[in-house]
C-alpha positions in Angstrom: 0.0 0.0 0.0 2.9 2.3 0.7 4.1 1.8 -2.9 0.6 2.6 -4.2 0.5 5.8 -2.1 3.9 6.8 -3.5 2.8 6.1 -7.0 -0.3 8.2 -6.5 1.7 11.1 -5.2 4.0 10.9 -8.2 1.0 10.8 -10.6 -0.9 13.6 -8.8 -0.4 15.9 -11.8 -1.4 13.3 -14.4 -5.1 13.9 -14.5 -6.0 12.9 -10.9 -9.5 14.6 -10.3 -8.7 15.2 -6.6 -5.0 16.1 -7.2 -3.6 13.3 -5.0 -4.2 11.8 -1.5 -5.8 13.9 1.1 -4.2 14.9 4.3 -6.1 12.6 6.7 -4.3 13.4 9.9 -6.1 15.6 12.5 -4.3 18.6 13.9 -2.1 17.9 17.0 -1.7 20.0 20.0 1.9 21.0 20.7 1.5 23.0 23.9 -0.6 25.7 25.6 0.0 28.7 27.7 -0.9 28.5 30.4 -0.1 24.7 30.2 -3.1 22.5 30.2 -4.3 21.6 33.7 -2.0 24.3 35.1 -2.7 25.6 38.7 -2.4 29.0 40.3 -3.1 30.7 37.0 -3.7 34.5 37.0 -3.8 35.1 33.2 -7.1 35.7 31.4 -5.6 34.8 28.0 -5.2 31.3 26.8 -3.2 30.3 23.7 -3.2 26.7 22.3 -0.6 25.8 19.7 -0.8 23.2 16.9 1.4 21.5 14.4 -0.5 22.9 11.4 -2.9 25.7 10.5 -6.3 25.4 12.2 -9.6 27.1 12.3 -12.4 27.1 14.7 -16.0 26.6 13.4 -19.2 28.0 15.0 -17.3 29.1 18.1 -20.4 31.0 19.6 -22.5 27.8 19.3 -20.0 25.1 20.2 -17.4 26.6 22.6 -18.5 27.1 26.1 -16.6 28.3 29.1 -17.2 27.2 32.7 -17.8 28.8 35.1 -20.1 30.9 32.8 -18.8 34.2 31.5 -21.2 37.2 31.7 -18.9 39.0 29.3 -18.7 36.9 26.1 -15.1 35.6 25.7 -13.1 36.5 22.6 -12.2 33.3 20.7 -10.0 33.5 17.6 -8.0 31.2 15.3 -4.6 32.7 14.4 -2.6 30.6 12.1 -1.3 27.6 14.0 -2.8 28.7 17.3 -6.2 29.4 18.9 -6.5 32.3 21.4 -9.2 32.6 24.1 -9.4 35.7 26.1 -11.7 35.7 29.2 -13.2 39.2 29.8 -14.7 38.4 33.2 -12.4 38.7 36.3 -11.0 35.3 37.2 -12.5 33.8 40.4 -10.0 32.6 43.1 -9.6 28.8 43.7 -11.7 28.0 40.7 -11.2 25.3 38.0 -11.9 26.8 34.5 -12.8 24.6 31.5 -13.0 25.6 27.8 -15.1 23.0 26.0 -14.3 23.3 22.3 -16.6 20.3 21.4 -15.7 19.4 17.8 -15.1 23.0 16.6 -11.3 22.7 16.0 -10.4 21.4 12.5 -7.3 21.7 10.3 -7.4 24.6 7.9 -6.9 22.7 4.6 -9.0 19.6 4.8 -11.2 20.2 7.8 -10.0 17.1 9.7 -11.5 17.4 13.3 -9.4 17.4 16.3 -12.3 15.6 18.1 -14.0 16.7 21.3 -11.5 18.6 23.2 -11.7 20.4 26.6 -8.9 22.6 28.0 -8.7 23.3 31.7 -6.7 25.3 34.2 -7.2 26.4 37.8 -6.7 29.7 39.6 -6.2 27.6 42.8 -3.7 25.0 43.8 -5.7 22.0 42.4 -7.7 21.0 39.4 -11.3 19.7 39.9 -11.8 16.8 37.5 -15.3 15.4 38.3 -17.9 15.2 35.6 -21.7 14.6 35.3 -23.8 13.9 32.2 -27.2 13.3 30.9 -29.9 14.5 28.5 -32.4 17.3 28.1 -35.7 16.5 26.5 -38.8 18.5 25.6 -41.3 17.6 28.3 -44.2 17.4 25.9 -42.8 15.1 23.2 -39.4 13.9 24.6 -37.6 15.5 21.7 -33.9 16.0 22.3 -33.1 19.7 22.7 -30.0 21.0 20.9 -28.1 23.9 22.2 -29.8 24.0 25.7 -27.7 25.5 28.5 -27.3 23.1 31.5 -26.0 24.3 34.7 -25.1 23.2 38.3 -25.7 24.9 41.6 -24.1 24.0 44.9 -26.7 26.3 46.5 -29.6 23.8 47.0 -32.3 26.3 47.8 -35.3 26.5 45.6 -34.7 30.1 44.7 -31.0 29.8 43.5 -32.1 29.2 39.8 -33.9 32.5 39.7 -31.5 34.6 41.7 -27.9 33.4 41.0 -25.9 32.6 37.9 -25.1 29.0 37.3 -21.9 27.6 38.8 -20.7 25.4 36.1 -22.3 25.0 32.6 -22.4 22.9 29.4 -24.5 22.9 26.3 -26.5 20.0 24.8 -25.5 18.6 21.5 -27.8 17.4 18.7 -28.8 14.4 20.7 -29.8 16.5 23.7 -26.8 15.1 25.6 -24.6 17.2 27.9 -21.3 16.7 29.9 -20.4 19.2 32.6 -16.7 19.0 33.5 -14.3 20.5 36.1 -16.6 19.9 39.1 -15.5 19.9 42.7 -16.6 17.4 45.2 -19.9 18.4 46.9 -23.6 18.3 46.5 -25.4 19.8 43.5 -28.7 20.3 41.6 -28.9 20.5 37.8 -31.1 22.8 35.7 -31.5 23.5 32.1 -32.2 26.9 30.5 -32.8 28.5 27.1 -31.0 31.6 28.2 -32.5 34.4 26.1 -30.7 37.2 28.0 -27.4 35.5 28.6 -27.4 36.0 32.3 -27.3 32.3 33.2 -30.3 32.8 35.5 -34.0 31.9 35.0 -35.1 35.5 34.8 -37.8 35.6 32.1 -41.0 33.6 32.0 -40.7 33.0 28.3 -37.4 31.1 28.7 -37.7 27.3 28.3 -36.3 25.7 31.3 -36.0 22.4 33.4 -35.6 21.8 37.1 -36.1 19.1 39.7 -35.2 18.4 43.3 -32.7 15.7 42.7 -29.5 16.2 44.7 -26.4 14.3 43.7 -22.7 14.1 44.7 -20.5 13.5 41.7 -18.0 10.7 41.9 -15.9 8.5 39.7 -14.4 5.0 39.7 -13.0 2.2 37.5 -15.4 0.4 35.1 -15.4 -1.7 32.0 -17.2 -1.2 28.7 -17.3 -3.3 25.4 -15.0 -2.4 22.6 -16.2 -4.0 19.4 -13.9 -4.8 16.4 -15.7 -5.3 13.1 -14.6 -7.5 10.2 -17.0 -5.6 8.0 -20.3 -3.7 8.3 -22.1 -6.9 9.1 -19.7 -9.2 11.0 -18.1 -8.8 14.4 -14.4 -9.9 14.8 -14.2 -9.5 18.5 -15.7 -7.8 21.5 -13.3 -6.9 24.4 -14.0 -5.3 27.7 -11.8 -2.4 28.2 -11.2 -0.4 31.4 -12.2 3.3 31.7 -13.0 5.9 34.4 -16.7 6.3 34.8 -18.1 9.6 36.1 -21.4 9.5 37.8 -24.2 10.5 37.7 -24.2 9.9 34.0 -27.9 9.5 33.5 -29.4 12.9 34.5 -32.6 13.5 32.6 -34.1 17.1 32.6 -37.5 17.7 31.2 -37.6 21.1 29.7 -40.8 23.2 29.3 -42.0 26.7 28.8 -44.3 28.1 31.5 -47.8 29.0 30.3 -48.0 32.8 29.8 -50.7 33.7 32.4 -50.0 37.4 32.4 -52.7 39.1 30.2 -51.6 41.8 27.8 -53.1 43.1 24.6 -51.0 41.8 21.7 -52.7 43.5 18.8 -56.0 44.5 17.2 -56.6 44.3 13.5 -59.3 44.7 10.9 -57.9 42.6 8.1 -61.4 42.3 6.6 -63.8 45.3 6.6 -66.6 43.3 8.4 -64.5 41.9 11.3 -62.5 43.3 14.2 -59.9 40.9 15.8 -58.5 41.3 19.2 -55.6 39.2 20.4 -54.4 38.7 24.1 -51.4 36.9 25.6 -53.8 35.0 27.9 -57.5 34.4 28.0 -60.2 35.6 30.3 -64.0 34.9 30.7 -64.8 38.6 30.5 -64.6 39.9 26.9 -63.5 43.4 26.2 -66.1 46.1 26.1 -66.0 48.1 22.8 -67.7 51.5 22.6 -68.0 53.3 19.3 -66.6 56.8 19.2 -67.7 57.7 15.7 -70.7 55.3 15.4 -73.5 53.8 17.4 -72.3 50.5 18.8 -75.8 49.3 19.9 -76.2 45.8 18.5 -73.3 46.5 16.2 -71.4 43.2 16.7 -71.8 39.5 17.0 -68.9 38.4 19.3 -67.0 35.2 18.7 -64.4 34.0 21.3 -62.1 31.1 20.8 -61.8 28.2 23.2 -58.8 29.6 25.1 -60.6 33.0 25.3 -57.5 34.8 24.2 -58.8 35.8 20.7 -62.0 37.6 20.2 -63.6 38.5 16.9 -66.2 41.2 16.6 -68.3 40.6 13.5 -69.8 43.9 12.3 -73.4 43.5 11.5 -74.3 46.9 10.0 -73.4 47.2 6.3 -73.0 51.0 6.7 -70.3 50.4 9.4 -68.6 47.7 7.2 -68.3 50.4 4.5 -66.8 52.9 6.9 -63.1 53.2 6.3 -62.1 54.2 9.9 -63.9 52.9 13.0 -62.8 54.7 16.2 -63.4 52.7 19.3 -62.8 52.8 23.0 -61.9 49.4 24.3 -61.9 48.5 27.9 -60.3 45.2 29.0 -58.5 43.4 31.8 -54.7 43.5 31.8 -52.0 42.3 34.2 -50.2 45.1 36.1 -46.7 45.0 37.5 -47.9 43.3 40.7 -49.5 40.5 38.8 -53.1 41.7 39.4 -55.8 42.1 36.7 -56.8 45.7 36.4 -59.0 47.6 34.0 -57.3 49.4 31.1 -58.9 51.6 28.5 -57.4 52.2 25.0 -58.6 54.3 22.1 -58.1 52.5 18.7 -58.6 53.4 15.1 -59.5 50.4 13.0 -58.8 50.6 9.3 -59.4 47.7 6.8 -56.7 46.5 4.4 -58.6 48.0 1.4 -60.6 51.2 1.5 -64.3 51.3 0.6 -63.4 53.0 -2.7 -60.9 50.3 -3.5 -63.4 47.6 -2.7 -66.1 49.2 -4.9 -63.6 49.3 -7.7 -62.8 45.7 -7.3 -66.5 44.8 -7.2 -67.1 46.8 -10.4 -64.2 44.9 -12.1 -65.8 41.6 -11.0 -69.1 42.8 -12.4 -67.6 43.8 -15.7 -65.9 40.5 -16.0 -69.2 38.7 -15.3 -71.0 40.8 -17.9 -68.4 40.1 -20.5 -68.7 36.4 -19.9 -72.5 36.6 -20.2 -72.2 38.4 -23.6 -69.7 35.9 -24.8 -72.0 33.0 -24.0 -75.3 34.4 -25.2 -74.3 36.6 -28.2 -74.0 40.4 -28.3 -77.4 41.0 -30.0 -79.4 39.2 -27.3 -81.0 41.0 -24.4 -79.2 40.2 -21.1 -80.1 40.3 -17.5 -77.7 42.9 -16.2 -78.3 42.0 -12.5 -75.4 39.9 -11.3 -76.6 37.1 -9.0 -75.9 37.7 -5.3 -73.1 35.7 -3.8 -74.2 32.7 -1.9 -73.1 31.6 1.5 -70.7 28.7 1.1 -70.5 26.3 4.0 -67.7 23.8 4.1 -69.2 20.3 4.2 -67.7 17.2 5.7 -66.0 14.1 4.4 -67.8 11.7 2.0 -66.3 8.7 3.8 -66.5 8.2 7.6 -65.8 5.7 10.3 -68.9 4.1 11.9 -68.2 6.2 15.0 -67.6 9.4 13.1 -69.4 12.8 13.3 -70.2 14.7 10.1 -69.2 18.4 10.4 -70.3 21.5 8.6 -68.4 24.8 9.1 -69.7 28.3 8.2 -67.5 31.2 6.9 -69.6 33.8 8.9 -72.0 33.7 11.8 -75.5 32.6 11.1 -78.6 34.7 11.6 -81.0 31.9 10.6 -80.7 28.2 10.8 -83.7 26.1 9.5 -83.2 22.5 10.7 -86.4 21.4 8.9 -84.5 22.0 5.6 -81.9 19.4 6.6 -82.6 15.8 5.6 -80.7 12.6 6.0 -81.5 9.5 4.1 -80.1 5.9 4.2 -80.0 3.2 1.5 -81.8 0.0 2.6 -82.4 -2.8 0.0 -81.8 -0.4 -2.9 -84.4 2.1 -1.6 -83.8 5.3 0.3 -85.4 5.9 3.7 -85.3 8.8 6.2 -82.6 8.3 8.8 -82.8 9.7 12.3 -80.2 12.3 13.1 -79.3 15.2 15.4 -78.1 18.6 14.0 -76.4 20.6 16.7 -73.7 23.3 17.2 -70.3 21.9 17.9 -69.4 22.6 21.5 -67.4 25.9 22.0 -67.4 26.6 18.3 -69.7 29.4 17.1 -69.5 28.6 13.3 -69.3 24.8 13.4 -72.1 22.3 13.4 -72.5 18.5 13.6 -74.7 15.9 12.1 -74.9 13.0 14.5 -76.5 9.7 13.6 -76.2 6.0 14.4 -74.2 5.2 11.3 -74.5 1.6 10.0 -71.3 -0.2 9.2 -71.0 -0.3 5.4 -74.1 1.9 5.0 -74.7 4.5 2.4 -76.3 7.9 3.3 -77.4 11.0 1.5 -77.3 14.4 3.2 -79.7 16.8 1.5 -80.1 20.5 2.5 -82.6 22.8 0.9 -81.7 26.2 -0.3 -81.6 29.0 2.3 -81.3 26.5 5.1 -78.4 28.7 6.4 -78.5 32.5 6.2 -75.7 34.6 7.7 -75.8 37.9 9.4 -75.2 39.7 6.1 -78.2 38.1 4.4 -76.2 35.5 2.3 -78.2 32.3 1.9 -76.8 28.8 1.2 -77.5 27.0 -2.0 -79.1 23.6 -2.0 -76.6 20.8 -1.2 -76.7 17.0 -1.8 -73.8 14.9 -0.6 -73.3 11.2 -0.3 -71.7 9.7 2.9 -70.3 6.2 2.9 -69.6 4.4 6.1 -66.8 2.0 6.3 -67.2 -1.7 7.1 -65.8 -3.3 10.2 -63.6 -5.5 8.1 -61.9 -2.4 6.6 -60.5 -1.4 10.0 -58.4 -2.6 12.9 -58.8 -2.2 16.6 -56.1 -1.7 19.3 -56.3 -2.8 22.9 -53.5 -1.6 25.2 -53.0 -2.8 28.7 -51.1 -0.1 30.6 -48.9 -0.5 33.6 -46.0 1.1 35.3 -47.8 4.3 36.5 -51.0 5.3 38.1 -53.0 4.0 35.1 -56.3 5.7 36.0 -54.7 9.0 35.4 -53.2 8.1 32.1 -54.3 9.3 28.7 -52.9 7.5 25.7 -52.5 9.4 22.4 -52.5 7.5 19.1 -49.8 9.2 16.8 -49.2 9.2 13.1 -45.7 9.2 11.5 -45.4 13.0 12.0 -45.7 12.6 15.8 -49.2 14.2 15.7 -52.0 12.9 17.8 -54.9 11.6 15.7 -56.9 10.0 18.5 -56.9 9.8 22.3 -58.2 7.3 24.9 -58.3 7.5 28.6 -57.1 4.4 30.5 -60.0 2.7 32.3 -59.4 -0.4 34.3 -55.8 -0.5 33.1 -56.8 -0.5 29.5 -57.0 2.0 26.6 -58.9 1.2 23.5 -58.9 2.4 19.9 -61.5 1.3 17.4 -62.0 1.7 13.6 -58.3 2.3 12.8 -57.2 2.5 9.2 -54.6 -0.1 8.3 -51.1 1.4 8.8 -48.3 2.1 11.2 -49.0 4.0 14.4 -47.1 5.2 17.4 -48.1 5.7 21.0 -47.6 8.5 23.5 -49.1 8.8 27.0 -49.2 11.5 29.7 -50.2 11.6 33.3 -53.4 13.7 33.5 -52.8 14.8 37.1 -55.6 17.4 37.2 -58.1 15.4 35.1 -58.7 18.1 32.5 -58.0 15.8 29.6 -55.0 17.8 28.1 -51.4 17.9 28.8 -50.3 20.7 31.1 -46.9 22.4 31.4 -45.1 23.1 34.6 -44.5 26.3 36.7 -41.3 26.9 38.5 -42.6 29.5 41.1 -45.3 27.1 42.2 -42.9 24.0 42.1 -45.1 22.3 39.5 -43.5 19.9 37.1 -45.0 19.3 33.6 -47.3 16.3 33.4 -45.0 13.3 32.7 -45.0 11.9 29.2 -44.1 8.5 27.9 -43.5 7.0 24.5 -43.9 3.4 23.4 -40.4 2.7 21.9 -41.6 0.8 18.8 -44.2 1.3 16.1 -47.6 -0.5 16.1 -48.8 -2.1 13.0 -52.6 -2.4 12.4 -54.1 -4.4 9.5 -57.5 -5.0 8.2 -59.7 -7.3 10.3 -57.0 -7.4 13.0 -57.7 -6.9 16.7 -54.3 -5.9 18.1 -53.7 -6.5 21.7 -50.5 -5.4 23.5 -49.0 -4.6 27.0 -47.2 -1.4 27.7 -45.1 -0.9 30.8 -44.6 2.8 30.9 -41.4 2.6 33.0 -39.8 -0.4 31.1 -37.5 1.8 29.0 -35.4 4.7 30.3 -37.1 8.1 29.4 -34.2 9.3 27.1 -34.5 6.1 25.0 -38.3 5.9 24.7 -39.1 8.0 21.6 -38.7 6.0 18.4 -36.0 7.3 16.0 -38.4 7.3 13.0 -40.6 10.1 14.6 -37.8 11.9 16.4 -37.5 15.2 14.5 -34.2 16.4 16.2 -31.7 14.1 14.4 -28.2 13.7 15.7 -25.6 15.6 13.7 -23.3 13.4 11.5 -20.0 13.1 13.3 -17.1 14.8 11.5 -14.8 12.2 10.0 -11.2 12.3 8.7 -10.5 11.6 5.2 -9.3 7.9 5.4 -12.4 6.6 3.7 -12.0 9.0 0.8 -8.3 8.1 0.4 -9.3 4.4 0.4 -11.9 5.0 -2.4 -9.2 7.0 -4.3 -6.7 4.3 -4.0 -9.2 1.6 -5.0 -10.2 3.6 -8.0 -6.6 4.0 -9.0 -5.8 0.3 -8.8 -9.0 -0.5 -10.8 -7.8 1.9 -13.5 -4.3 0.2 -13.5 -5.9 -3.2 -14.2 -7.8 -2.0 -17.3 
């Protein structure tokens, strides 16, 4: 092989597409000043010297100094050295670590030095203990990349919000962290998405993680397997090799963002001339009071509030007001003051639509002219035409034509209704090739002003016809719906699968199981009753499972709150996919605690993928040599 390499170098100028073999050696550290692991250091400047030109990639993201620096350190590559200057005053008797991760590479080929941490001490000894673990999103167990993780030796509950972290690290693409240079003692670990770079949980909007686990770092001898591979499929040998294990090495921090309970007005708009939208940071049962300043507000609005009550729409009922370009209003609403109390606030607001009335009239005239032109083109220029353009109809959005036997047919309206004639709604079913009336209930969807439901005892494999007369629905602007006729086909039991899950490993009566698709989105939920969760009428396919502890019984996952010492409701994933097939009744057992939390989420639905490790160029040189040898044989 040495001969081949020599020949390749001599032939590098003879048409080699790469110009010869690559430099495959990573840069080597020659020395550093102060020396690595030096003690009694009083210099803020660190220089690390290499055997070749080097560069540092993404220093602001990858390099982290511990203890944390409030003044951002200056990190530079200068030829064959890297210089780090700490701008904070050095603390006495403290071990400093500069974790470069994989940021250092050679200048020419980008060969990585590998994970490298430099350390020194301002005291007479170096602290060498380490702890490690993972930070996961509490809602979906996604690894969180770039999250700050820190230790406190102050074990009080208020340290996280009043003091900077003592020692820090940052999570990698797997959500994994290692904190180094720790002195013996007792600690707590926290995680923080530090938006203001003060290493303290100081803003409610900062994602964070906390728990009350207290640990004492330690280390000792241990063994781990070292596998030698013959090729990608066959193992040559597995040896147990000694190493120093630092513990704890399995810390798991569940990160969350506190629910924003402070109520503030975010914005108001009038994107469409007939609707005023008001958005708040948090909901409240009491809707804002709007008083018209340049118009009479008596019965001027139909008010629609979303489920969270943080978004309110005021549908303007009077056409004259809709055509008014500027509506001036006085709005009275509840807002959180500096003491955290809800107080009344009054704002004066001018509301202007995106297009003026003149512009809208021009657009309507253009639309009319276009319609008239089409009429003349179809009927001939000499024929008398009806010059009255038909009024626009109300256009409800009707439901799916195929449903599960336990489905609910839904109809949504573009605007609030002024009239609803249920006598004009008919449902028929096909029995022995003849149509018969089918019983049904037509009702508003709970907590949805403009959505309605058709509920019936759908027969498996049955065919239905939903028929709605014209003007069954009339909105607040007088627009009436056209007649509608739509077929509804109900699936057969044999077209579906069912899934029965026996759940253990937690307080099963407080567990809600979510059925997930391949995008990690919940498509159905089931509360565990008697230790079991059941899903029926599932389409054949691959599914995933997530569960959470519904501690307050409200049926939804709830986040935590640091000030009230409330953790987010615990989440679990089944670590494999579940396959459902037609006519199958799938039964399975799920022990929620059987797999460690950091390993539960299946890789196929984990969105935060691990970064590919940087590799040197040996594989590319191997391919180059093989190609050269193959060419020599020809």
